[in-house]
Every structure is written in structure tokens, then in C-alpha cells.
C-alpha positions in Angstrom: 0.0 0.0 0.0 2.8 2.4 0.8 4.6 1.7 -2.5 1.4 2.1 -4.4 0.5 5.4 -2.7 3.9 7.0 -3.4 3.9 5.9 -7.0 0.3 7.2 -7.6 1.4 10.5 -6.1 4.7 10.9 -8.0 4.1 9.4 -11.4 1.5 9.7 -14.2 2.2 6.2 -15.3 0.3 3.4 -13.6 2.0 0.1 -12.8 0.6 -3.4 -12.6 0.6 -5.3 -9.3 3.4 -7.6 -10.3 5.7 -4.6 -10.5 5.3 -3.9 -6.8 5.5 -7.6 -6.0 8.9 -7.8 -7.7 10.1 -4.8 -5.7 8.9 -6.3 -2.4 10.1 -9.8 -3.1 13.7 -8.7 -4.0 13.6 -9.4 -7.7 14.2 -5.7 -8.3 16.8 -3.8 -6.3 14.6 -1.5 -4.1 15.6 1.1 -1.5 13.1 3.0 0.6 13.8 6.1 2.7 11.7 6.4 5.9 11.0 9.4 8.1 11.3 8.0 11.6 8.7 8.8 14.3 9.4 8.9 18.0 8.6 5.2 18.3 10.6 4.1 15.3 12.9 1.9 17.3 10.0 -0.5 17.7 9.2 -0.6 14.0 10.7 -3.1 11.6 11.3 -2.7 7.9 8.4 -3.9 5.8 8.8 -7.5 4.5 10.7 -7.6 1.3 12.0 -4.1 1.0 15.7 -4.9 0.3 17.1 -1.8 2.0 15.8 1.1 4.0 17.4 4.4 5.0 16.0 6.2 8.0 15.9 10.0 8.6 14.8 12.0 11.6 12.3 14.8 11.1 14.2 16.8 13.6 17.4 16.5 11.7 16.0 17.6 8.4 16.3 21.3 7.4 12.8 22.1 6.3 12.3 24.4 3.4 9.1 25.6 5.0 8.3 26.5 8.5 6.4 23.9 10.7 3.4 26.3 10.8 3.0 26.2 7.0 2.6 22.4 7.0 -1.0 21.1 7.1 -2.2 20.1 10.6 -2.4 16.4 11.4 -5.7 15.0 12.6 -4.8 12.5 15.3 -8.2 10.8 15.1 -7.9 10.2 11.4 -6.8 6.9 10.0 -3.1 6.8 8.8 -2.4 7.8 5.2 -1.6 4.9 2.9 2.1 5.9 2.7 2.4 5.7 6.5 3.3 2.6 8.5 3.0 1.8 12.2 4.1 4.2 14.9 4.3 7.2 12.6 7.2 5.9 10.5 6.6 7.2 7.0 7.9 6.2 3.6 9.3 9.4 2.1 11.0 8.2 -1.0 11.8 5.0 -3.0 14.0 3.8 -5.9 13.3 0.6 -7.8 15.8 -0.7 -10.3 16.0 -3.8 -12.5 19.6 -5.0 -12.8 19.7 -7.5 -15.7 21.7 -8.5 -18.8 21.5 -5.9 -21.5 19.5 -8.2 -23.9 16.5 -7.9 -21.6 16.0 -4.2 -22.3 14.4 -2.8 -25.4 16.8 0.1 -26.0 20.5 -0.3 -26.7 22.6 1.4 -24.0 26.0 -0.3 -24.5 28.3 -0.3 -27.5 29.6 -3.8 -26.6 27.0 -6.5 -27.1 28.5 -9.0 -24.7 25.6 -11.0 -23.3 27.1 -11.1 -19.9 27.3 -7.4 -19.5 24.5 -5.9 -17.4 22.5 -2.6 -17.2 20.9 -1.2 -14.0 17.7 0.3 -15.3 16.0 2.8 -13.0 12.3 1.9 -13.1 11.2 4.6 -10.7 12.7 7.1 -8.3 10.1 9.2 -6.4 10.0 11.4 -3.4 6.8 12.3 -1.5 6.2 16.0 -2.3 6.4 17.3 1.2 9.9 15.7 1.6 11.4 17.0 -1.5 14.4 19.5 -1.5 16.2 17.4 1.1 18.4 15.4 -1.2 16.6 12.1 -0.5 16.5 11.4 -4.3 20.3 11.9 -4.5 20.9 9.7 -1.5 18.8 6.8 -3.0 20.5 7.3 -6.4 23.9 7.1 -4.7 22.9 3.8 -3.0 21.9 2.3 -6.4 25.2 3.6 -7.9 27.2 1.9 -5.2 25.3 -1.3 -5.8 26.0 -1.1 -9.5 29.6 -0.3 -9.0 30.0 -3.4 -6.8 29.3 -5.7 -9.8 32.0 -5.5 -12.6 29.5 -6.8 -15.1 27.3 -3.8 -14.7 28.4 -1.4 -17.4 25.8 1.3 -17.1 22.9 2.7 -15.2 20.0 3.9 -17.5 16.5 5.3 -17.4 13.7 6.9 -19.4 12.3 10.3 -18.4 9.5 12.4 -19.9 10.9 15.1 -22.1 8.6 17.6 -20.4 9.9 16.7 -16.9 12.6 19.4 -16.8 13.2 18.9 -13.0 14.0 15.2 -13.5 16.1 16.0 -16.6 18.2 18.5 -14.7 18.5 16.1 -11.7 20.0 13.3 -13.8 22.2 15.6 -15.9 23.5 17.2 -12.7 24.4 13.6 -11.4 26.4 12.7 -14.5 23.9 11.1 -16.8 24.2 11.7 -20.5 21.3 11.9 -22.9 21.5 9.1 -25.6 18.4 9.8 -27.6 14.8 11.0 -27.8 12.1 8.3 -28.2 8.8 9.5 -29.7 5.5 8.2 -28.2 7.3 6.1 -25.5 4.7 6.7 -22.8 0.9 6.5 -23.0 -0.5 8.8 -20.3 -4.2 9.5 -20.1 -4.7 8.2 -23.6 -2.1 10.6 -25.0 1.3 9.6 -26.4 4.3 11.3 -24.8 8.0 11.4 -25.8 10.9 10.3 -23.6 14.6 10.8 -23.3 16.9 7.9 -22.7 19.7 8.6 -20.3 22.7 6.6 -19.1 25.8 6.8 -16.8 28.7 4.5 -17.6 31.1 2.5 -15.4 33.6 -0.4 -15.6 34.6 0.6 -19.2 31.1 0.7 -20.6 30.6 2.9 -23.7 27.5 4.3 -25.4 26.4 3.0 -28.8 27.5 5.0 -31.8 25.3 8.0 -32.5 23.5 8.6 -35.8 26.0 11.1 -36.9 29.0 8.9 -36.0 27.4 6.1 -38.1 27.0 8.5 -41.0 30.6 9.6 -40.7 31.7 6.0 -40.7 29.7 5.4 -44.0 31.4 8.4 -45.6 34.8 7.5 -44.3 34.8 4.1 -46.1 34.7 5.4 -49.7 37.1 8.1 -48.8 39.6 5.6 -47.4 39.2 3.6 -50.6 39.8 6.7 -52.7 42.9 7.6 -50.8 44.4 4.1 -50.8 43.7 3.3 -54.5 43.4 6.5 -56.5 46.0 8.9 -54.9 49.0 6.8 -55.9 47.8 6.9 -59.5 47.4 10.7 -59.3 50.9 11.0 -57.9 52.3 8.9 -60.8 50.5 11.1 -63.4 51.9 14.2 -61.7 55.5 12.8 -61.9 55.0 12.0 -65.5 53.7 15.4 -66.4 56.5 17.1 -64.5 59.1 14.8 -66.1 60.9 14.1 -62.8 61.5 11.2 -60.5 60.0 10.8 -57.1 63.3 11.8 -55.4 63.9 15.0 -57.5 60.3 16.4 -57.6 60.0 17.1 -53.9 56.2 17.3 -54.3 55.7 15.2 -51.2 
């Protein structure tokens, strides 16, 4: 319920139940950040969440004053993103770490079937806990996990082209844009474009771009021309000048 609530709040895309099951059962690498209440010492991590990071409300530097926050009705039932004794899921990251063949988009230049990609499925922070570097903390946790496996060559993700906050966040954290994918998302019956981003490690390299492939196609006939035709042109020039290769000095 907590995972479902934070995803419905943070993302316009709706996920099937099996997506949350994979996160809770450990099939996906999942890390949740919790804001600890006064009785948090008696609260255990929910079953299946692979990792959890706890923060204290008192230790956080709030961007707004306590008075500006909405009052809490003690008699009301807990919000779906809360768990027992006031411990609250504030942020979560879910990543699929798999061999590159399992992903639709090419991220790596090398097609070695053993090489892996850590794909960020979702990274979301409950709105009232944003601006406290929780997303950066969870991203760093994933990066450490990826860097611990030599076979992981990249961390990748898709992001809405219109989500400029997310675009800036990933670019500020060293991700490079690989391409724009038209009509990648279907949101509210409307097709939306996405950017594909990646950050490389352990010698991983990005696939050749469209322009580099075009340059390679142009380079092939030019190389042929230089290797086959230029020697003939040089010979014709020597004959016209009536001199030997040593005496002309044209080279």
C-alpha cells in the first residue's frame, strides 16, 4: 500500500501489481527512505524491501516552517504511505539489474551478453519531503550497488521530455542523454515522448550515434579513394613534371 501510494502521487504512469511484487520480493533492487517517528525503534522494515534508510524529522532542514505544514488530525486513520508508529515512507527507488538483452533500447556499444545494465524503473519522493536530497541519497545507493558488480556497465533510465526537473537532476548527477524516443509513454490516452539517459562505469561505452554512423559510412569510400586513386594521381603528376619521385619534392 505504501509503494502504491507514493507511485500514484509521484508518477502519471500506472504500474501493474506484479511490478510492486517484484520490488517487495527482492527481484528488483529496491531502496526506501523512511522518516522515523518517536517510536521508530520498535518498527521493523516492511517485509521484502531490500534496503531502508531512516531519517529523523528533527534532523532535516525544512524548506518551509512547521506552521506552514497542514495540521495532522490525530483521530484520522493513517495515510496509505504511513506505517506503524508514525514511520513514513518518504522516497523510494526501484531498479532492474539485468543482462542488456532484456532491455528494449541499446545502451551499450559492446553486445557482450554477460554485461548488465541497471535500469531505474522509478525514483520518487513524497512531495512534502522534496528538496532534502533524498533522491540523490537513494540514487547514490543504487550507484554503489551497480559499481560493486564488474559486469554492470551502465545505469540507465527513461524520463518524460517535459519533466525538466528530472532531466536537470539526472544531468547534474552525471547522466548523458542518448536519444529522444517519440511516443514512448501512453498517459491518459495521449502519447508522450521520452529521453533515454545513461551513466557508464567499468569501461562501458555508449552506442555510436546517428552522426558517427553516418561519418563511418562516408569514411569508407574516402579511405578507398585515398588508398587506391591517390598513388595513380601521384604517378601522373610525376610523368607530367618529367621528374623522378626523389627529385620532384612534391611530397
